[in-house]
N, CA, C and O of each residue as an XYZ file, in Angstrom:
228
protein
N    -172.210    203.925   -151.364
C    -171.365    202.767   -151.617
C    -172.211    201.502   -151.464
O    -173.044    201.401   -150.563
N    -171.984    200.550   -152.350
C    -172.690    199.276   -152.300
C    -171.927    198.315   -151.395
O    -170.709    198.183   -151.507
N    -172.640    197.655   -150.510
C    -172.021    196.682   -149.613
C    -172.434    195.284   -150.035
O    -173.586    195.046   -150.397
N    -171.489    194.368   -149.987
C    -171.745    192.973   -150.299
C    -172.136    192.261   -149.006
O    -171.427    192.336   -148.003
N    -173.258    191.581   -149.044
C    -173.727    190.815   -147.887
C    -173.369    189.351   -148.117
O    -173.726    188.775   -149.145
N    -172.671    188.757   -147.173
C    -172.252    187.362   -147.276
C    -172.762    186.617   -146.059
O    -172.419    186.958   -144.927
N    -173.577    185.604   -146.287
C    -174.149    184.805   -145.196
C    -174.795    185.700   -144.134
O    -174.681    185.451   -142.934
N    -175.469    186.738   -144.604
C    -176.189    187.616   -143.688
C    -175.343    188.673   -143.011
O    -175.834    189.380   -142.132
N    -174.076    188.800   -143.398
C    -173.174    189.764   -142.768
C    -172.656    190.758   -143.801
O    -172.277    190.380   -144.910
N    -172.647    192.018   -143.425
C    -172.109    193.073   -144.273
C    -170.582    192.957   -144.269
O    -169.953    193.061   -143.216
N    -169.990    192.741   -145.446
C    -168.549    192.522   -145.507
C    -167.752    193.772   -145.149
O    -166.632    193.662   -144.652
N    -168.300    194.945   -145.390
C    -167.610    196.178   -145.003
C    -167.541    196.260   -143.480
O    -166.502    196.613   -142.923
N    -168.638    195.938   -142.811
C    -168.634    195.927   -141.345
C    -167.649    194.899   -140.798
O    -166.953    195.163   -139.818
N    -167.591    193.731   -141.430
C    -166.641    192.695   -140.995
C    -165.205    193.182   -141.150
O    -164.379    192.979   -140.261
N    -164.908    193.824   -142.280
C    -163.555    194.333   -142.513
C    -163.190    195.414   -141.504
O    -162.052    195.465   -141.038
N    -164.135    196.274   -141.163
C    -163.878    197.313   -140.162
C    -163.618    196.695   -138.787
O    -162.777    197.176   -138.028
N    -164.348    195.630   -138.481
C    -164.211    194.992   -137.168
C    -162.936    194.160   -137.058
O    -162.253    194.205   -136.034
N    -162.604    193.382   -138.129
C    -161.497    192.420   -138.055
C    -160.274    192.807   -138.871
O    -159.223    192.179   -138.743
N    -160.397    193.837   -139.712
C    -159.270    194.242   -140.548
C    -159.223    193.447   -141.843
O    -160.001    192.517   -142.059
N    -158.287    193.840   -142.696
C    -158.109    193.155   -143.982
C    -156.652    192.775   -144.146
O    -155.796    193.433   -143.554
N    -156.324    191.759   -144.910
C    -157.290    190.918   -145.624
C    -158.106    190.083   -144.653
O    -157.653    189.748   -143.558
N    -159.298    189.759   -145.070
C    -160.221    188.992   -144.242
C    -160.784    187.846   -145.071
O    -161.302    188.062   -146.167
N    -160.685    186.659   -144.562
C    -161.233    185.483   -145.221
C    -162.431    185.008   -144.426
O    -162.320    184.745   -143.228
N    -163.573    184.897   -145.079
C    -164.781    184.467   -144.392
C    -165.321    183.200   -145.045
O    -165.163    182.986   -146.247
N    -165.949    182.379   -144.242
C    -166.530    181.128   -144.697
C    -167.989    181.084   -144.298
O    -168.373    181.610   -143.254
N    -168.796    180.458   -145.127
C    -170.193    180.231   -144.787
C    -170.280    178.929   -144.004
O    -169.960    177.862   -144.529
N    -170.711    179.013   -142.752
C    -170.838    177.799   -141.949
C    -171.844    176.834   -142.572
O    -171.632    175.622   -142.556
N    -172.931    177.363   -143.119
C    -173.936    176.495   -143.743
C    -173.357    175.716   -144.917
O    -173.554    174.504   -145.004
N    -172.646    176.390   -145.824
C    -172.049    175.706   -146.967
C    -170.959    174.735   -146.535
O    -170.850    173.629   -147.064
N    -170.152    175.165   -145.565
C    -169.082    174.310   -145.063
C    -169.650    173.018   -144.488
O    -169.170    171.929   -144.803
N    -170.672    173.139   -143.647
C    -171.251    171.947   -143.022
C    -171.985    171.067   -144.041
O    -171.996    169.843   -143.906
N    -172.593    171.678   -145.052
C    -173.205    170.881   -146.124
C    -172.158    170.009   -146.800
O    -172.416    168.842   -147.094
N    -170.984    170.566   -147.047
C    -169.920    169.806   -147.706
C    -169.359    168.718   -146.781
O    -169.078    167.603   -147.222
N    -169.204    169.049   -145.516
C    -168.733    168.053   -144.546
C    -169.734    166.901   -144.464
O    -169.341    165.734   -144.460
N    -171.013    167.222   -144.399
C    -172.034    166.176   -144.312
C    -172.081    165.332   -145.584
O    -172.344    164.132   -145.513
N    -171.832    165.934   -146.738
C    -171.759    165.163   -147.985
C    -170.603    164.176   -147.941
O    -170.741    163.026   -148.360
N    -169.458    164.631   -147.429
C    -168.309    163.729   -147.285
C    -168.626    162.590   -146.324
O    -168.337    161.428   -146.609
N    -169.223    162.933   -145.183
C    -169.587    161.903   -144.209
C    -170.521    160.874   -144.828
O    -170.320    159.671   -144.664
N    -171.537    161.343   -145.537
C    -172.494    160.429   -146.172
C    -171.798    159.505   -147.164
O    -172.085    158.309   -147.210
N    -170.885    160.058   -147.956
C    -170.179    159.252   -148.952
C    -169.327    158.168   -148.283
O    -169.331    157.018   -148.721
N    -168.598    158.532   -147.227
C    -167.763    157.551   -146.535
C    -168.615    156.510   -145.824
O    -168.285    155.324   -145.836
N    -169.700    156.939   -145.210
C    -170.550    155.993   -144.487
C    -171.204    154.985   -145.429
O    -171.424    153.836   -145.047
N    -171.514    155.401   -146.649
C    -172.093    154.468   -147.624
C    -171.121    153.364   -148.001
O    -171.543    152.261   -148.350
N    -169.817    153.645   -147.935
C    -168.820    152.637   -148.288
C    -168.481    151.740   -147.113
O    -167.888    150.676   -147.292
N    -168.856    152.162   -145.906
C    -168.511    151.398   -144.718
C    -167.068    151.610   -144.290
O    -166.565    150.903   -143.417
N    -166.404    152.578   -144.902
C    -164.999    152.841   -144.590
C    -164.857    153.478   -143.211
O    -165.724    154.222   -142.751
N    -163.739    153.163   -142.572
C    -163.382    153.827   -141.318
C    -162.754    155.161   -141.719
O    -161.798    155.177   -142.494
N    -163.261    156.257   -141.218
C    -162.779    157.564   -141.660
C    -162.769    158.566   -140.525
O    -163.405    158.376   -139.488
N    -162.034    159.631   -140.750
C    -161.993    160.772   -139.847
C    -161.839    162.007   -140.713
O    -160.967    162.045   -141.581
N    -162.659    163.005   -140.499
C    -162.574    164.235   -141.274
C    -161.896    165.292   -140.416
O    -162.317    165.565   -139.292
N    -160.838    165.882   -140.965
C    -160.091    166.933   -140.278
C    -160.050    168.171   -141.158
O    -160.125    168.082   -142.384
N    -159.932    169.301   -140.533
C    -159.843    170.557   -141.265
C    -158.784    171.428   -140.602
O    -158.689    171.497   -139.377
N    -158.001    172.082   -141.431
C    -156.999    173.005   -140.909
C    -156.917    174.207   -141.836
O    -157.128    174.091   -143.043
N    -156.613    175.342   -141.270
C    -156.417    176.555   -142.064
C    -155.394    177.417   -141.373
O    -155.202    177.337   -140.160
N    -154.742    178.239   -142.160
C    -153.807    179.195   -141.580
C    -153.804    180.448   -142.441
O    -154.221    180.432   -143.599
N    -153.341    181.491   -141.871
C    -153.202    182.733   -142.642
C    -151.752    182.878   -143.056
O    -150.851    182.317   -142.434
N    -151.545    183.627   -144.100
C    -150.164    183.840   -144.580
C    -149.628    185.152   -144.104
O    -148.487    185.500   -144.409
């Protein structure tokens, strides 16, 4: 069986450990996007706050 590796983690192993459905995020990609947002707001001089929320269904 072929396993998909995501951000250095075997997704089959993750599913066995945490169950399914399983939603995974890349911390590196997430933080790159957050930092891009921060840079954009800081260039405008705007007062800002970045918040993130998630939930499962």
